[in-house]
VEXVEXSE-139793 format. One record per atom (N, C-alpha, C): x, y, z; atom name. Coordinates in steps of 0.05 Angstrom, whole numbers, plus 5000, padded with zeros to 4 digits. Each point is the difference from the previous one (the first is absolute). Layout:
VEXVEXSE-139793
- X Y Z atomo
- X Y Z CA $
...
***
This chain:
VEXVEXSE-139793
- X Y Z atomo
- 8307 0633 3692 N $
- 5000 5025 5014 CA $
- 4997 4995 5028 C $
- 4984 4980 5011 N $
- 4999 4997 5025 CA $
- 5027 4990 5013 C $
- 5014 4982 4985 N $
- 5026 4988 5009 CA $
- 5018 5025 5006 C $
- 5000 5021 4979 N $
- 5014 5020 4999 CA $
- 5001 5016 5027 C $
- 4971 5007 5003 N $
- 4995 5016 5026 CA $
- 5004 4982 5027 C $
- 4997 4978 5002 N $
- 5009 4982 5016 CA $
- 5028 5004 5006 C $
- 5016 4997 4979 N $
- 5031 5001 5006 CA $
- 5011 5029 5009 C $
- 4986 5019 4991 N $
- 5008 5024 5008 CA $
- 4992 5002 5029 C $
- 4978 4995 5002 N $
- 4991 5003 5034 CA $
- 5016 4985 5018 C $
- 5011 4973 4991 N $
- 5020 4988 5017 CA $
- 5028 5017 5003 C $
- 5009 5011 4977 N $
- 5023 5014 4998 CA $
- 4996 5024 5022 C $
- 4978 5013 4997 N $
- 4996 5021 5022 CA $
- 5000 4990 5026 C $
- 4985 4980 5004 N $
- 4997 4987 5031 CA $
- 5031 4997 5008 C $
- 5014 4986 4984 N $
- 5029 4994 5009 CA $
- 5013 5025 5006 C $
- 5001 5021 4979 N $
- 5011 5021 5008 CA $
- 4989 5022 5024 C $
- 4975 4994 5004 N $
- 4994 5014 5024 CA $
- 5007 4984 5023 C $
- 5005 4971 5004 N $
- 5012 4987 5018 CA $
- 5027 5006 5002 C $
- 5013 5001 4982 N $
- 5031 5011 5003 CA $
- 5002 5023 5011 C $
- 4984 5023 4987 N $
- 5004 5028 5018 CA $
- 4994 4995 5025 C $
- 4979 4985 5010 N $
- 4995 4999 5030 CA $
- 5024 4986 5011 C $
- 5011 4976 4993 N $
- 5024 4989 5014 CA $
- 5023 5019 5000 C $
- 5003 5012 4978 N $
- 5021 5018 4997 CA $
- 5001 5023 5019 C $
- 4972 5010 5003 N $
- 4999 5029 5021 CA $
- 5006 4981 5029 C $
- 4997 4980 5007 N $
- 5006 4994 5025 CA $
- 5031 4995 5009 C $
- 5015 5001 4979 N $
- 5032 4998 5005 CA $
- 5007 5029 5008 C $
- 5026 4998 5014 N $
- 5010 5021 5008 CA $
- 5010 5023 4983 C $
- 4995 5025 5006 N $
- 5013 5017 4980 CA $
- 5026 5010 5010 C $
- 5014 4990 4972 N $
- 5031 5006 5000 CA $
- 5008 5031 5007 C $
- 5022 5004 5019 N $
- 5010 5024 5003 CA $
- 5012 5012 4979 C $
- 4993 5030 4994 N $
- 5009 5010 4976 CA $
- 5033 4999 5003 C $
- 5014 4987 4978 N $
- 5022 4996 4998 CA $
- 5021 4976 5014 C $
- 4980 4988 5013 N $
- 5009 4971 5007 CA $
- 4996 4999 5030 C $
- 5010 4984 5017 N $
- 4999 4993 5028 CA $
- 5017 4982 5011 C $
- 4993 4988 5023 N $
- 5017 4980 5016 CA $
- 5000 4971 4985 C $
- 4977 4985 5006 N $
- 4997 4974 4991 CA $
- 4976 4998 4984 C $
- 5001 4989 4976 N $
- 4980 4996 4976 CA $
- 4992 4972 5002 C $
- 4975 4989 5001 N $
- 4994 4977 4996 CA $
- 4982 4992 4974 C $
- 5005 4988 4977 N $
- 4988 4995 4977 CA $
- 4994 4972 4995 C $
- 4980 4994 4985 N $
- 4999 4968 5000 CA $
- 4968 4994 4995 C $
- 4992 4975 5009 N $
- 4974 4992 4994 CA $
- 4984 4993 5028 C $
- 4982 4983 5000 N $
- 4979 4993 5024 CA $
- 5016 4991 5023 C $
- 5019 4984 4994 N $
- 5016 4991 5025 CA $
- 5008 5022 5016 C $
- 5012 5021 4993 N $
- 5005 5026 5009 CA $
- 4980 5017 5006 C $
- 4978 4996 4988 N $
- 4978 5018 5006 CA $
- 4980 4988 5022 C $
- 4998 4973 5004 N $
- 4981 4984 5011 CA $
- 4999 5010 5031 C $
- 4978 5005 5013 N $
- 4996 5009 5028 CA $
- 5003 5029 5005 C $
- 5003 5019 4977 N $
- 5000 5026 4998 CA $
- 4980 5017 5013 C $
- 4982 4984 4998 N $
- 4973 5016 5008 CA $
- 5000 5006 5032 C $
- 5013 4979 5012 N $
- 5002 5000 5029 CA $
- 5030 5008 5013 C $
- 5009 5012 4978 N $
- 5024 5011 5006 CA $
- 5023 4975 5011 C $
- 4997 4979 4990 N $
- 5019 4978 5005 CA $
- 5013 4987 4978 C $
- 4997 5012 4980 N $
- 5017 4996 4975 CA $
- 5032 4995 5005 C $
- 5012 4990 4983 N $
- 5030 4997 5004 CA $
- 5016 5027 5002 C $
- 4991 5018 4981 N $
- 5013 5028 5004 CA $
- 4994 5016 5029 C $
- 4974 4996 5010 N $
- 4993 5007 5025 CA $
- 5019 4988 5025 C $
- 5002 4979 4997 N $
- 5019 4985 5020 CA $
- 5028 5013 4998 C $
- 5014 5002 4975 N $
- 5025 5013 4997 CA $
- 4997 5025 5013 C $
- 4982 5018 4991 N $
- 4997 5026 5011 CA $
- 4999 4996 5036 C $
- 4983 4985 5010 N $
- 5000 5000 5027 CA $
- 5026 4990 5017 C $
- 5010 4983 4985 N $
- 5024 4986 5011 CA $
- 5027 5018 5001 C $
- 5001 5016 4976 N $
- 5025 5019 4999 CA $
- 4995 5026 5009 C $
- 4971 5004 5003 N $
- 4996 5029 5006 CA $
- 5010 5021 4981 C $
- 4996 4990 4971 N $
- 5008 5014 4979 CA $
- 4975 5000 4977 C $
- 5003 5029 4988 N $
- 4981 5000 4981 CA $
- 4998 4983 4978 C $
- 4978 4987 4992 N $
- 4999 4976 4980 CA $
- 4979 5010 4982 C $
- 5002 5001 4975 N $
- 4976 5007 4981 CA $
- 4996 4974 4985 C $
- 4977 4989 4998 N $
- 4992 4977 4993 CA $
- 4986 5003 4970 C $
- 5010 4991 4979 N $
- 4986 5007 4973 CA $
- 4988 4975 4986 C $
- 5002 4973 5018 N $
- 4994 4973 4992 CA $
- 4972 5003 4994 C $
- 4992 4981 4978 N $
- 4966 4999 4992 CA $
- 4998 4971 4993 C $
- 4983 4991 5012 N $
- 4987 4971 4993 CA $
- 4996 4998 4974 C $
- 5011 4976 4989 N $
- 4994 4994 4971 CA $
- 5024 5013 4981 C $
- 5016 5017 5009 N $
- 5022 5012 4985 CA $
- 5016 4975 4989 C $
- 5008 5001 4973 N $
- 5023 4986 4992 CA $
- 5024 5021 4998 C $
- 5025 4985 5000 N $
- 5026 5010 4995 CA $
- 4996 5018 4975 C $
- 4995 4991 4980 N $
- 5001 5006 4974 CA $
- 4974 4998 4986 C $
- 4981 5022 5001 N $
- 4972 5000 4988 CA $
- 5002 5012 4977 C $
- 4991 4985 4977 N $
- 5004 5007 4973 CA $
- 4970 5021 4994 C $
- 4983 5005 5017 N $
- 4984 5018 4997 CA $
- 5002 5030 5009 C $
- 5002 5016 4985 N $
- 5006 5028 5006 CA $
- 4980 5010 5019 C $
- 4976 4992 4993 N $
- 4976 5012 5019 CA $
- 5004 4988 5031 C $
- 5004 4977 5001 N $
- 5000 4989 5029 CA $
- 5028 5009 5014 C $
- 5021 5002 4984 N $
- 5026 5007 5009 CA $
- 4996 5028 5012 C $
- 4989 5015 4984 N $
- 4997 5030 5007 CA $
- 4989 5001 5031 C $
- 4981 4981 5007 N $
- 4986 5005 5026 CA $
- 5013 4975 5021 C $
- 5025 4995 4993 N $
- 5014 4989 5022 CA $
- 5008 4963 4995 C $
- 4983 4991 4982 N $
- 5004 4970 4997 CA $
- 5023 4991 4982 C $
- 5018 5018 4998 N $
- 5028 4998 4993 CA $
- 5018 5008 5023 C $
- 5017 4978 5013 N $
- 5014 5007 5021 CA $
- 5020 5023 4995 C $
- 5013 4995 4978 N $
- 5018 5023 4990 CA $
- 4988 5026 5000 C $
- 4977 5004 4993 N $
- 4985 5023 4997 CA $
- 4993 5009 5026 C $
- 4999 4986 5025 N $
- 4994 5007 5026 CA $
- 5025 5017 5007 C $
- 5021 4999 4992 N $
- 5023 5015 5007 CA $
- 4996 5029 4992 C $
- 5000 5017 5019 N $
- 4996 5027 4991 CA $
- 5019 5019 4997 C $
- 5027 4989 4999 N $
- 5023 5014 4994 CA $
- 5008 5012 5028 C $
- 5020 5019 4990 N $
- 5008 5012 5032 CA $
- 5019 4985 5010 C $
- 5013 5013 5026 N $
- 5021 4987 5010 CA $
- 4990 4986 5027 C $
- 5008 4976 5001 N $
- 4989 4983 5026 CA $
- 5022 4984 5013 C $
- 5003 4999 5023 N $
- 5021 4982 5013 CA $
- 4995 4972 4996 C $
- 4980 4988 4999 N $
- 4994 4974 4995 CA $
- 4975 4998 4982 C $
- 5002 4976 4983 N $
- 4982 4996 4984 CA $
- 4992 4965 5002 C $
- 4977 4996 5010 N $
- 4990 4969 5005 CA $
- 4983 4989 4980 C $
- 5005 4982 4987 N $
- 4985 4987 4975 CA $
- 4994 4968 5005 C $
- 4976 4998 4991 N $
- 4993 4975 4992 CA $
- 4982 4995 4977 C $
- 4997 4980 4986 N $
- 4986 4997 4973 CA $
- 5010 4972 4985 C $
- 4981 5001 4982 N $
- 5006 4977 4981 CA $
- 4977 4978 5000 C $
- 4987 4994 5018 N $
- 4978 4981 5006 CA $
- 4984 5005 4980 C $
- 4989 5025 4997 N $
- 4977 5003 4983 CA $
- 5004 5003 4973 C $
- 5028 5007 4992 N $
- 5009 4995 4971 CA $
- 4997 4973 4993 C $
- 5005 4976 5015 N $
- 4998 4977 4994 CA $
- 4970 4988 5001 C $
- 4986 5010 5019 N $
- 4969 4991 5002 CA $
- 4985 5009 4985 C $
- 5003 5027 4989 N $
- 4982 5016 4986 CA $
- 5007 5004 4970 C $
- 5024 4992 4993 N $
- 5008 5000 4974 CA $
- 4991 4974 4982 C $
- 5007 4998 4972 N $
- 4991 4978 4988 CA $
- 5005 4970 5012 C $
- 5023 5000 5012 N $
- 5006 4973 5009 CA $
- 4984 4989 5022 C $
- 4985 5020 5018 N $
- 4985 4995 5023 CA $
- 5014 4976 5016 C $
- 5021 5010 5008 N $
- 5015 4978 5024 CA $
- 5002 4971 4990 C $
- 5009 4999 4966 N $
- 5004 4977 4991 CA $
- 5028 5001 4988 C $
- 4999 5001 4972 N $
- 5028 5004 4984 CA $
- 5012 5031 5003 C $
- 5010 5006 5021 N $
- 5004 5032 5006 CA $
- 5034 5001 4998 C $
- 5014 4984 4991 N $
- 5026 5006 4998 CA $
- 5005 5027 4981 C $
- 4988 5004 4977 N $
- 5006 5025 4982 CA $
- 4991 5022 5018 C $
- 4982 5001 5017 N $
- 4992 5019 5016 CA $
- 5022 5008 5019 C $
- 5012 4981 5016 N $
- 5022 5001 5018 CA $
- 5019 5011 4982 C $
- 5011 4993 4976 N $
- 5020 5011 4986 CA $
- 5000 5026 4995 C $
- 4975 5011 4996 N $
- 4997 5027 4995 CA $
- 5004 5018 5022 C $
- 4988 4989 5019 N $
- 5007 5017 5029 CA $
- 5028 4999 5009 C $
- 5015 4976 4997 N $
- 5027 4997 5005 CA $
- 5013 4975 4988 C $
- 5019 5007 4985 N $
- 5012 4979 4981 CA $
- 5014 4986 5015 C $
- 5012 4971 4989 N $
- 5017 4983 5012 CA $
- 5028 5010 5007 C $
- 5009 5019 4986 N $
- 5023 5017 5006 CA $
- 4999 5018 5023 C $
- 4973 5005 5008 N $
- 4991 5017 5027 CA $
- 5006 5032 4990 C $
- 5007 5003 4975 N $
- 5011 5030 4996 CA $
- 4981 5013 4979 C $
- 4982 4980 4985 N $
- 4985 5012 4984 CA $
- 4966 4995 5011 C $
- 4983 5013 4987 N $
- 4972 5004 5009 CA $
- 4990 5023 5014 C $
- 4975 5005 5008 N $
- 4989 5025 5015 CA $
- 5011 5004 5026 C $
- 5002 4974 5019 N $
- 5005 5001 5028 CA $
- 5030 5012 5001 C $
- 5018 4990 4982 N $
- 5029 5011 5010 CA $
- 5001 5031 4995 C $
- 4984 5004 4969 N $
- 5004 5028 4995 CA $
- 4987 5018 5020 C $
- 4978 4994 5011 N $
- 4988 5017 5018 CA $
- 5016 5004 5029 C $
- 5009 4981 5008 N $
- 5018 4995 5027 CA $
- 5021 5017 4997 C $
- 5012 4995 4972 N $
- 5029 5020 4998 CA $
- 4986 5030 5001 C $
- 4979 5007 4989 N $
- 4993 5025 4999 CA $
- 4991 5011 5029 C $
- 4991 4984 5018 N $
- 5000 5007 5026 CA $
- 5024 5004 5012 C $
- 5020 4986 4997 N $
- 5023 5006 5008 CA $
- 5014 5024 4993 C $
- 5001 5006 4975 N $
- 5007 5025 4989 CA $
- 4989 5023 5009 C $
- 4974 5000 5015 N $
- 4987 5021 5012 CA $
- 5014 5003 5024 C $
- 5018 4979 5015 N $
- 5008 5008 5024 CA $
- 4988 4981 5018 C $
- 4978 4988 4997 N $
- 4986 4982 5022 CA $
- 5011 4977 5004 C $
- 5003 4988 5024 N $
- 5002 4970 5007 CA $
- 4977 4986 4990 C $
- 5001 4976 4993 N $
- 4977 4985 4987 CA $
- 5001 4974 5016 C $
- 4972 4995 5009 N $
- 4993 4971 5012 CA $
- 4982 4989 4975 C $
- 5007 4976 4992 N $
- 4978 4983 4986 CA $
- 4992 4975 5019 C $
- 4971 5004 5009 N $
- 4993 4980 5017 CA $
- 4989 4978 4981 C $
- 5009 4976 5005 N $
- 4992 4977 4986 CA $
- 4973 4989 5018 C $
- 4988 4982 4983 N $
- 4975 4992 5012 CA $
- 5007 4972 5016 C $
- 4974 5000 5014 N $
- 5000 4973 5022 CA $
- 4988 4980 4983 C $
- 5008 4972 5011 N $
- 4989 4973 4991 CA $
- 4970 5004 5011 C $
- 4980 4997 4984 N $
- 4975 4995 5007 CA $
- 4994 4974 5017 C $
- 4973 4999 5007 N $
- 4990 4978 5018 CA $
- 4992 4978 4983 C $
- 5000 5001 4975 N $
- 4987 4980 4983 CA $
- 4971 5002 4993 C $
- 4988 5020 5016 N $
- 4969 5005 4995 CA $
- 4993 5025 4985 C $
- 5018 5018 4994 N $
- 4991 5027 4987 CA $
- 5012 4996 4973 C $
- 4994 5025 4987 N $
- 5001 5006 4975 CA $
- 5033 5001 4992 C $
- 5004 4998 4976 N $
- 5034 5006 4987 CA $
- 5016 4975 5008 C $
- 4984 4976 5009 N $
- 5015 4976 5005 CA $
- 5017 4989 4981 C $
- 4983 5002 4975 N $
- 5015 4991 4973 CA $
- 5024 5017 4990 C $
- 5004 5025 5017 N $
- 5020 5017 4991 CA $
- 5028 4995 5013 C $
- 4996 4982 5022 N $
- 5020 4996 5018 CA $
- 5029 4992 4983 C $
- 5002 4988 4981 N $
- 5025 4992 4986 CA $
- 5011 5025 4988 C $
- 4984 5014 4985 N $
- 5012 5026 4988 CA $
- 5008 5023 5016 C $
- 4982 5005 5021 N $
- 5006 5015 5024 CA $
- 5028 4995 5012 C $
- 5002 4975 5004 N $
- 5022 4992 5014 CA $
- 5026 5008 4981 C $
- 5000 4994 4969 N $
- 5022 5005 4984 CA $
- 5001 5032 4999 C $
- 4981 5016 4996 N $
- 4998 5030 5002 CA $
- 5017 5009 5019 C $
- 4995 4990 5027 N $
- 5013 5008 5026 CA $
- 5026 4995 5001 C $
- 5008 4974 4992 N $
- 5030 4989 4995 CA $
- 5015 5024 4989 C $
- 4994 5006 4973 N $
- 5011 5019 4982 CA $
- 5001 5027 5017 C $
- 4980 5009 5009 N $
- 4999 5028 5015 CA $
- 5024 4999 5020 C $
- 5001 4977 5017 N $
- 5017 4998 5022 CA $
- 5029 5000 4988 C $
- 5002 4988 4977 N $
- 5026 5002 4983 CA $
- 5011 5027 4992 C $
- 4978 5013 4992 N $
- 5005 5028 4992 CA $
- 5003 5022 5024 C $
- 4987 4993 5020 N $
- 5004 5014 5022 CA $
- 5031 4998 5015 C $
- 5007 4970 4997 N $
- 5024 4994 5017 CA $
- 5025 5011 4983 C $
- 5000 5011 4977 N $
- 5024 5015 4983 CA $
- 4991 5028 4997 C $
- 4980 5012 5011 N $
- 4991 5028 5002 CA $
- 5000 5016 5021 C $
- 5021 5011 5007 N $
- 5002 5017 5025 CA $
- 4979 5016 5002 C $
- 4987 5001 5028 N $
- 4979 5021 5003 CA $
- 4970 4981 4994 C $
- 5000 4977 4991 N $
- 4974 4981 4996 CA $
- 5004 4981 5014 C $
- 4974 4994 5018 N $
- 5002 4972 5017 CA $
- 4975 4984 4995 C $
- 5005 4979 4998 N $
- 4977 4980 4995 CA $
- 4993 4986 5031 C $
- 4975 5005 5003 N $
- 4993 4985 5029 CA $
- 4976 4988 4998 C $
- 5000 4974 5006 N $
- 4980 4976 4993 CA $
- 4982 5000 5025 C $
- 4973 5007 4997 N $
- 4980 4999 5020 CA $
- 4995 4974 5008 C $
- 5008 4979 4988 N $
- 4997 4970 4999 CA $
- 5018 4994 5032 C $
- 5020 5021 5004 N $
- 5013 4997 5025 CA $
- 4986 5001 5024 C $
- 4976 5011 5002 N $
- 4987 5004 5022 CA $
- 4971 4996 4999 C $
- 4989 4991 4976 N $
- 4974 4989 5003 CA $
- 5000 4969 4996 C $
- 4981 4989 5016 N $
- 5001 4968 5003 CA $
- 4974 4996 4987 C $
- 5001 4984 4975 N $
- 4981 4989 4986 CA $
- 4977 4982 5017 C $
- 5008 4988 5022 N $
- 4988 4983 5016 CA $
- 4981 5016 5019 C $
- 5010 5026 5007 N $
- 4985 5012 5020 CA $
- 4977 5018 4983 C $
- 4973 4989 5007 N $
- 4978 5016 4983 CA $
- 4994 5023 5011 C $
- 5011 5010 5027 N $
- 4995 5026 5009 CA $
- 5019 5020 4988 C $
- 5019 4996 4985 N $
- 5014 5016 4982 CA $
- 4987 5009 4974 C $
- 4977 4986 4995 N $
- 4989 5005 4967 CA $
- 4972 5015 5006 C $
- 4987 5016 4982 N $
- 4978 5007 4997 CA $
- 4983 4982 4996 C $
- 4974 5005 4997 N $
- 4975 4982 5001 CA $
- 5007 4988 4967 C $
- 5009 5011 4984 N $
- 5004 4992 4971 CA $
- 5023 4979 5000 C $
- 5018 4994 5021 N $
- 5024 4988 5000 CA $
- 5017 5008 4977 C $
- 5001 5020 4994 N $
- 5022 5010 4980 CA $
- 5016 5025 5014 C $
- 4981 5022 5008 N $
- 5016 5020 5012 CA $
- 5008 4997 5029 C $
- 5015 5019 5009 N $
- 5009 4999 5032 CA $
- 4975 5011 5014 C $
- 4996 4983 5027 N $
- 4986 5012 5019 CA $
- 5012 5023 5015 C $
- 4987 5013 5014 N $
- 5016 5025 5021 CA $
- 5021 4990 5012 C $
- 4996 4973 5008 N $
- 5026 4984 5013 CA $
- 5023 5000 4978 C $
- 4994 4990 4971 N $
- 5020 4998 4982 CA $
- 5010 5019 4993 C $
- 4984 5022 4998 N $
- 5010 5026 4991 CA $
- 5021 5010 5023 C $
- 4991 4995 5025 N $
- 5025 5009 5017 CA $
- 5019 4989 5004 C $
- 5002 4971 4989 N $
- 5026 4985 4999 CA $
- 5015 5011 4981 C $
- 4988 5005 4974 N $
- 5019 5009 4980 CA $
- 5010 5027 5003 C $
- 4981 5017 5010 N $
- 5004 5033 5006 CA $
- 5027 5000 5017 C $
- 4999 4984 5019 N $
- 5016 4996 5023 CA $
- 5029 4994 4988 C $
- 4998 4979 4986 N $
- 5027 4990 4984 CA $
- 5010 5022 4983 C $
- 4983 5014 4981 N $
- 5010 5018 4984 CA $
- 5014 5024 5014 C $
- 4989 5006 5023 N $
- 5004 5026 5014 CA $
- 5029 4993 5015 C $
- 5003 4974 5008 N $
- 5026 4993 5013 CA $
- 5025 5001 4984 C $
- 4988 4994 4973 N $
- 5021 5008 4980 CA $
- 5008 5025 4991 C $
- 4982 5017 4999 N $
- 5005 5027 5000 CA $
- 5018 5014 5022 C $
- 4987 4991 5021 N $
- 5017 5014 5023 CA $
- 5028 4989 5004 C $
- 5003 4979 4990 N $
- 5027 4988 5002 CA $
- 5021 5012 4981 C $
- 4987 5008 4980 N $
- 5017 5016 4977 CA $
- 4996 5031 5005 C $
- 4989 5008 5013 N $
- 4987 5032 5003 CA $
- 4988 5003 5026 C $
- 5016 5005 5023 N $
- 4990 5003 5023 CA $
- 4987 5021 5010 C $
- 5001 5023 4982 N $
- 4988 5025 5007 CA $
- 4966 4995 5007 C $
- 4996 5017 5022 N $
- 4972 4998 5015 CA $
- 4980 5013 4976 C $
- 5005 5018 4984 N $
- 4982 5017 4986 CA $
- 5015 5004 4968 C $
***
């Protein structure tokens, strides 16, 4: 009985934490909006000081950006409970009409699933198959395109070798190579690798956990994504 109560208490605590985190995300405008950002902690980091990647995109472009990214979110979360409070990146999408949707994800699927950053090829294949047409990621991105949105998938940067998820590197590279191939043949979908602007040898670009971006790192990535949006869509609002 004690273990049952303890388990229930843990579930309640996680649920309350999830609700608190979800409450900190932006409220999506009814019917959609300009730019929507969904994803995991890389997108959400530095948000308390308004220096997260979506904050930088908004300030750089002078456009309305809605950030629904939540730390710990998987791209494909099998828990209906956790999915409902934002821990499934697909469920962060509120529907409606958006000009742009910016997405990242996948690391937590590899780090938190049964493979634990070890033998994760089956998880990668479920997210996006070797043919790049099967899996939950192609299906979701195709759905976003069908809604009329331009889509950017932001690839992860290379870590500095001191943080978590280091064991996931090979499978994350495989995952993102497949996504890049999908994007290359899908009009309106762009793959942008944040590795292009993050220097793993510069400790000032990483947070103290050596995994997430520092405000400097978020600024570099946010500016990179904003530049790509402005080149394809130069409107000011």
